[in-house]
C-alpha positions as CSV (number, residue, x, y, z in Angstrom):
1,M,-60.0,15.7,82.7
2,R,-59.4,14.9,86.3
3,N,-56.1,14.2,88.1
4,Y,-55.3,10.8,89.3
5,E,-52.7,8.7,91.3
6,L,-52.0,5.1,90.3
7,V,-50.1,3.0,92.7
8,V,-48.9,-0.3,91.4
9,I,-47.1,-3.0,93.4
10,F,-45.1,-5.3,91.1
11,D,-43.8,-8.8,92.0
12,P,-40.3,-8.1,93.6
13,S,-38.7,-10.9,91.7
14,L,-39.1,-9.1,88.4
15,E,-35.9,-7.6,86.8
16,E,-35.7,-3.9,86.2
17,E,-36.2,-4.3,82.5
18,A,-39.4,-6.3,83.1
19,V,-40.8,-3.6,85.5
20,D,-39.9,-0.9,82.9
21,T,-41.8,-3.0,80.2
22,E,-44.9,-3.3,82.4
23,L,-44.7,0.4,83.2
24,S,-44.6,1.3,79.5
25,K,-47.7,-0.8,79.0
26,I,-49.6,1.1,81.6
27,T,-48.4,4.5,80.3
28,S,-49.3,3.6,76.8
29,I,-52.9,2.9,78.0
30,I,-53.0,6.4,79.5
31,E,-51.7,8.1,76.5
32,K,-53.9,6.1,74.1
33,E,-57.0,7.4,76.0
34,K,-55.7,11.1,75.6
35,G,-54.3,11.2,79.2
36,K,-51.2,13.2,80.2
37,I,-48.7,11.7,82.7
38,S,-47.2,14.5,84.9
39,D,-44.9,12.2,87.1
40,I,-43.7,8.7,87.7
41,D,-42.2,8.0,91.1
42,K,-40.4,4.7,91.6
43,W,-40.1,3.8,95.3
44,G,-38.4,0.4,94.6
45,I,-38.7,-2.7,96.7
46,R,-40.5,-2.1,100.1
47,K,-41.8,-4.6,102.7
48,L,-45.6,-5.1,102.5
49,A,-47.8,-4.6,105.6
50,Y,-49.1,-8.1,105.0
51,P,-48.4,-10.9,102.5
52,I,-50.0,-10.6,99.1
53,K,-49.9,-13.7,96.9
54,K,-47.3,-15.2,99.2
55,Q,-45.0,-12.2,98.7
56,E,-43.5,-10.4,101.7
57,S,-42.3,-7.3,99.7
58,G,-43.2,-5.5,96.4
59,Y,-41.9,-3.0,93.9
60,Y,-43.8,0.1,94.4
61,I,-44.5,2.7,91.5
62,I,-46.7,5.7,91.6
63,I,-47.9,7.3,88.4
64,Y,-49.6,10.8,88.6
65,F,-51.7,11.5,85.6
66,S,-54.8,13.3,84.3
67,G,-57.3,11.4,82.1
68,K,-60.9,10.6,81.5
69,N,-63.1,7.8,82.9
70,A,-62.4,5.5,79.9
71,A,-58.7,5.4,80.8
72,I,-59.4,4.6,84.4
73,S,-61.7,1.6,83.5
74,E,-59.3,0.3,81.0
75,L,-56.3,0.7,83.4
76,D,-58.3,-1.2,86.2
77,R,-59.3,-4.0,83.8
78,V,-55.6,-4.6,82.5
79,N,-54.0,-4.3,85.8
80,K,-56.4,-6.9,87.3
81,I,-55.5,-9.6,84.7
82,N,-51.7,-8.9,84.9
83,D,-50.2,-11.6,86.9
84,K,-46.9,-9.5,87.4
85,I,-49.0,-6.9,89.5
86,L,-49.6,-7.9,93.1
87,R,-52.0,-5.0,93.8
88,H,-53.0,-1.7,92.2
89,L,-55.0,1.4,93.4
90,I,-56.3,4.4,91.4
91,V,-57.6,7.4,93.4
92,K,-58.6,10.9,92.5
93,N,-56.0,13.6,93.2
94,E,-57.8,16.8,94.2
95,Q,-54.6,18.8,94.0
96,S,-53.6,20.1,90.5
């Protein structure tokens, strides 16, 4: 299994409970594919460098996890169709 970082930018108008619900959906996908979450870093609402979907700011969350390719493709697919997510990015983390 490889180490990954997943950066998710949620719609800033979401309530804290709604963000936690969406976050639990993402973590359940990782755990269902036998992945292991090492850390979740909530940055909160930050100003975006440029508007995304007519939003000037977004709620940033970074998830550090290890997993297989199946988890990555499923996360990418689910995050693309979720309208509460402005943008997401999954990158390999070379550090352990």
